[in-house]
C-alpha positions, 0 to 999 in steps of 0.5 A: 847275648845275641838274640839270634833265634825268632820262633813264631806260632799261629793257628786259625787266621795265622797265614794273614798274620804271618805274612804281615809279620814277615813282610816287616823283617829286613833282608839283613836280619841277624837271626833265623826265623822258625815258623809253626802253623797248625795244619792238617797232617796230610799233603804238603804246605804252600806256606814257605812259598807264600812267606817268601812272596810276602817278605824280603827273606828266603823261606823254605820247608824245614828238613831234618838236620837243617842248620839254622842260618841268619836271614832265613825263614824255616817252616815246620812241615805237616805232621812233623814237630820242629825241634831246635837242638844244637843249632839245627832243626830236628823233625820229629814224629813225637806225640801230638800236642793239643792234637797238633803236629807240628805244635807251637809249644814244641817249637817254643819249648825246644828253642827256650831249652836250646837258646835261652835268652837268645830267643824271641817268641812271637804268638799270632792269631789262633784259637785256644791256648797252644803256644802259652806253655812254650812262651812261659818257657821262653820267658823263664829262660830270659827270652822275649815275648812278642804278642799280636794285639788280640783286637787285630787278630782274626782269632784272638784266643792264642794271644789272649791266653799268652797275655793271661799267663805271661808278662809280654814284652811287646803287644803290637799289631802283626804289621808292626812286628817285623820291624819291632823284632828286627830291633830286638835282634839288633839290641841283643840281651844283657841277661844270662839265661836262667837254668832250665827246669827238669820239666822243660828238659823232659817235655822237649825230650818227649817231643823229639822222641820218634819212638815214643815218650819215656813213659816212666819219666812223666809221672815222676814230674807231676800228679796223676789225675782221673782225666784221660787222654783224648788221643789214646785214652791213657791216664793224664798227669798234671804237670806243675806249670804256670799255664797248666799242662797235662801229659799222658803216659805215652807223651801226648800233651794237652793244655786246659783249653785244648783238653776241654775242647777235645772233651767237647768234641768227644761228647758231641760224637757220642751224642750223634752216635746215641742219636743214630742208635735211637733212630735205628731202634725206632725203625726196628721197633716200627718194623717189629710192630708191623710184623706182629700185627700181620701175625695177629699179635696186637698186644706184642705190637703195642709193646713195640709201639711204646718202644718206638714212641720212647725212642722217638721222644729221646731222639727229639731231645738229642736232636734239639740239643745237637742242632742248638746254636749254643752247641754250634758256637762251642764247636767253633770256639 
């Protein structure tokens, strides 16, 4: 079978890694290359122009219905998933994955469903674990897994996560990936694609559903949990997966590391809100104590003084925690 679809995913530190990868791809590559880089939802992306300058292949932003052609690099645009379907790229505003749209898992999973053993998956620099579930799907369907050497990645989280859950076919520096992938494309595959699982079909269907997920289908495939979705506060269903995956009833997808990171962010926001409330309580208590003294009500003023002291003490504890180096390190992970 011809390996004629290369899907690459990156996040933090990914522009440099993608440039190194693309620069090694030959002009006569007999495969299409589709790229997802996590990026903010608003505005436009200069990544297609950057990749076109880095390598020998033309690069452009993917459009809905784009027919994938050999020797071309397609980049998922901001705020749209890139979904492989019947030889074309569909752009979707489906539910976010790990808080991202576009997401690496969506591209990888849809490529695995559509092309099976004809896919080469490439994971580059990035934090957390997006791309792992998608790479599991690629491997399960007979595709190849190529991973950037974690030691050479600016952010090794994504490569490390893939290597913990997948037996990668190749682990190489980004600068060697282009030539390696070109060889993999030329050699093709003698393996037949394994049948896709029902969970893979469901997850790809969810990601390309612009009107929202088929909510009734998600609980059937997994186990309900007491966890809630950081995006919509809905209940999360744990899906059976080698890498671990959660989905809420409207389709938002979360991997364990990304879910924990989102909970950390929610906790920090709640603590800052609590600190603000304590500061306001302190100011109000001080003001009420002053008014009471001006009115000759010393006993009432003392009660307000006590409330001010309690709020100040609690605020000091919160502020010390929020400004601690440990919390800043967790936030930057």
